[in-house]
C-alpha positions, -999 to +999 in steps of 0.1 A: -353+613-036-382+609-060-359+589-086-353+567-058-386+560-048-394+551-085-364+529-087-374+513-057-409+507-071-399+495-104-372+471-092-377+433-099-365+410-073-348+382-085-368+349-088-356+322-062-355+286-077-370+259-061-377+221-067-416+210-066-410+191-032-390+223-018-421+248-031-447+223-016-431+223+019-427+262+022-466+262+010-475+237+039-454+257+065-474+288+053-508+270+061-490+257+095-484+290+102-517+302+095-535+276+116-513+285+143-516+322+145-552+324+158-542+304+189-510+324+195-534+359+193-560+339+218-531+335+243-517+371+239-553+384+247-554+360+277-523+373+289-532+411+285-565+405+306-542+393+334-533+425+345-497+441+351-476+434+318-444+445+332-441+413+353-462+392+332-441+362+318-473+346+303-474+380+284-438+381+273-440+345+263-471+348+242-459+378+225-428+364+216-446+334+198-467+356+177-440+377+169-422+343+157-452+334+138-455+365+122-419+370+112-417+336+099-449+339+079-438+371+061-407+353+053-424+322+035-450+344+018-422+365+002-403+329-005-439+319-024-443+350-037-405+350-055-403+316-058-395+298-094-403+261-099-374+246-120-384+214-136-353+192-141-350+180-179-331+149-184-303+163-211-276+142-192-260+176-177-264+185-136-293+209-130-314+219-104-334+187-092-306+162-105-295+137-082-258+134-088-234+106-075-197+117-073-163+099-066-131+112-051-099+090-044-114+076-011-153+071-014-186+080-033-210+102-023-249+112-035-265+146-035-296+163-049-291+199-064-319+221-050-323+259-048-304+275-020-335+281+004-341+243+007-305+230+008-296+206+039-266+187+037-273+163+060-300+152+040-278+151+012-294+180-010-270+209-015-274+241-029-268+252-067-249+280-052-227+259-027-190+257-039-199+218-048-233+228-063-218+256-084-189+233-098-209+207-108-238+223-123-241+220-160-214+192-160-217+157-175-211+122-166-176+110-161-165+149-160-140+156-136-149+188-112-124+206-088-135+231-063-124+252-034-138+237-001-127+252+034-107+225+039-087+229+004-089+221-033-113+191-040-114+169-068-147+146-080-157+126-110-193+124-116-204+091-121-244+093-125-267+119-130-303+110-125 
């Protein structure tokens, strides 16, 4: 049992890659959560003073809000602690931070390759560990990449890297 505890204490957690923009967003979110927390604590204190907690909806909502803020604050703090800011070096290969234009038989696509915790396909940023991100990582212009998507095998040509 002691050996397990020592292992857990000495274990290094893997670093989480972020672009500078993604890192700045989580730092800003942490500051925002820290600013909201005192108000949530005040709401909870006022709700407790109202009396019977078993039928107090304001108390339950206030407690739920504070629990959400505290949980999110713990997660964001951990992400900041483990963050590794990756700066893109323009050596002609696709890396985290690169913006890539791809072409298939039908049309062109443009994506920015980011760390796993900052991806948002709706805003054209995909994770380096997504099937497409993983397939194009390290590739050069005019390389043809093929990967397995949920809808089947996809083939793209890299037409621009910036």
